[in-house]
C-alpha positions in Angstrom: -5.7 -21.9 8.3 -5.6 -25.8 8.6 -5.4 -27.7 12.0 -2.0 -29.2 11.0 -0.7 -25.6 10.3 -1.9 -24.7 14.0 -0.5 -28.2 15.4 2.9 -27.4 13.7 3.3 -23.7 14.8 2.0 -23.8 18.2 5.2 -24.8 19.7 7.4 -21.9 18.3 4.5 -19.8 19.0 4.5 -20.6 22.9 8.4 -20.1 22.8 8.2 -16.6 21.6 6.0 -15.5 24.5 8.2 -16.8 27.1 11.1 -14.4 26.9 12.5 -11.7 24.4 15.1 -14.4 23.7 12.2 -17.2 23.2 11.1 -14.7 20.5 14.5 -14.5 19.0 14.6 -18.2 18.8 11.2 -18.4 17.2 11.9 -16.0 14.8 15.1 -18.0 13.5 13.5 -21.2 13.8 10.6 -20.2 11.8 12.5 -18.4 9.1 12.9 -21.6 6.9 9.8 -22.9 7.2 7.5 -20.1 7.6 4.7 -21.3 9.4 1.8 -18.7 9.4 0.5 -19.5 12.7 3.8 -18.7 14.4 4.6 -15.8 12.1 1.3 -14.2 13.3 2.2 -14.5 17.1 5.9 -13.7 16.5 4.9 -10.4 15.1 2.3 -10.1 18.0 4.8 -10.5 20.6 7.5 -8.1 19.1 4.6 -5.6 19.4 4.0 -6.5 23.0 7.8 -6.5 23.7 8.0 -2.8 22.0 4.8 -2.0 24.4 6.6 -3.1 27.3 9.6 -0.9 26.5 7.7 1.8 26.1 6.0 1.5 29.6 9.3 1.3 31.2 10.8 4.4 29.5 7.5 6.2 30.5 7.7 4.9 34.0 11.2 6.0 34.5 11.3 9.3 32.7 7.7 10.6 32.2 5.1 9.4 34.9 5.1 6.4 36.9 1.4 6.1 37.4 1.2 6.0 33.2 4.1 3.8 33.1 2.5 1.4 35.3 -1.0 1.5 33.4 0.9 0.7 30.3 2.8 -1.9 31.7 -0.7 -3.7 33.0 -2.1 -3.0 29.3 1.1 -5.2 27.9 0.6 -7.7 30.2 -3.0 -8.1 30.0 -2.4 -8.5 26.2 0.3 -10.9 26.4 -2.1 -13.1 28.5 -4.8 -12.6 25.8 -2.3 -13.5 23.4 -1.2 -16.5 25.2 -4.6 -17.7 25.9 -5.5 -17.8 22.1 -2.4 -19.6 21.2 -3.0 -22.1 23.5 -6.7 -22.7 22.3 -5.0 -22.6 18.3 -6.8 -19.6 17.1 -5.3 -16.5 15.7 -6.6 -13.7 17.5 -5.5 -10.1 16.8 -4.7 -7.9 20.1 -7.6 -5.3 20.6 -6.7 -2.0 19.3 -2.8 -2.4 18.3 -3.1 -6.1 16.6 -3.6 -5.1 13.2 -0.9 -2.4 13.2 1.5 -5.1 14.5 0.7 -7.4 11.6 1.3 -4.4 9.3 4.2 -2.9 10.5 6.0 -6.4 11.1 4.7 -8.3 8.0 8.6 -8.9 7.2 8.9 -10.9 10.7 8.2 -14.6 9.9 
């Protein structure tokens, strides 16, 4: 990925990591231009939001401790992803990042 591509996509990648609404806005804004850097992080963030949703369901209906552990994993994943956006690197989340890219390949 070129430095120009990263520079152009960094803003929307950051917006996608701010809130769920930010993710939706980033996906919509990137749908026409299809910046690969933004697309990469949109897919990572969608996966993190799903992980967060699963952690909340687990916390409420299955086991509070397990739900909290999943929440911490999601939060650390978010921080990991956000740091690499700032650095301008495309770095997959450990263990799940490749699956997020595969599952959400149609998200731009």
